[in-house]
C-alpha positions in Angstrom: 0.0 0.0 0.0 1.4 3.4 -1.0 0.8 5.7 2.0 1.9 9.3 2.5 3.2 10.1 6.0 0.8 12.2 8.0 1.6 14.4 11.0 1.0 12.9 14.4 -2.5 13.6 15.9 -1.1 15.7 18.7 0.6 18.0 16.2 -2.6 18.4 14.2 -4.4 19.3 17.4 -1.7 21.7 18.4 -1.8 23.4 15.0 -5.6 23.7 15.1 -5.5 25.2 18.6 -2.9 27.7 17.6 -5.0 28.8 14.6 -8.1 29.0 16.9 -6.3 31.3 19.2 -4.9 33.4 16.4 -8.5 33.8 15.0 -9.7 35.0 18.4 -7.6 38.1 17.9 -7.2 38.9 21.6 -10.7 37.8 22.7 -10.7 35.5 25.7 -11.3 31.8 25.0 -14.1 30.2 27.1 -15.2 26.6 27.6 -12.3 25.4 25.5 -12.1 21.9 27.0 -15.6 20.7 26.1 -15.3 22.4 22.7 -12.1 20.5 21.9 -13.4 17.2 23.3 -16.5 17.4 21.2 -14.5 18.3 18.1 -12.3 15.3 18.5 -14.8 12.8 19.9 -17.4 13.0 17.1 -15.0 12.1 14.2 -13.4 9.5 16.5 -16.7 7.8 17.0 -17.7 8.1 13.3 -14.4 6.5 12.1 -14.4 3.7 14.7 -18.0 2.8 14.1 -17.2 2.6 10.3 -14.2 0.4 11.0 -16.2 -1.8 13.3 -18.8 -2.3 10.6 -21.4 -0.6 12.8 -21.0 -3.2 15.5 -21.2 -1.3 18.8 -19.6 -4.1 20.9 -16.6 -4.2 18.6 -16.3 -0.4 18.5 -16.5 -0.3 22.3 -13.6 -2.8 22.6 -11.6 -0.8 20.0 -12.1 2.4 22.1 -11.7 0.8 25.5 -15.1 1.9 26.5 -18.1 0.2 28.1 -20.8 -0.5 25.4 -23.3 1.6 27.3 -20.9 4.5 27.5 -20.4 4.2 23.8 -24.2 4.2 23.2 -24.5 7.4 25.2 -21.8 9.1 23.2 -23.2 8.0 19.9 -26.6 9.4 21.0 -25.0 12.7 21.8 -22.9 13.1 18.6 -24.4 10.9 15.9 -28.0 11.4 14.9 -29.6 9.1 12.3 
């Protein structure tokens, strides 16, 4: 498989946060932690669910979560 090297996730997050602060242009950031968690958690759940073939038990194992916890997170972020 011919893959291109991608930057590590932590560098992508760092770059996105630096851009976020630059765009604030001196305004004070508020509630940043829940914002970042929500921005990362949703695509994480979407990709893992796709990789697990929609199987919540398998996805929960992949994520290291209890299946009920996964179901709550899916209900929060992913609407049918």
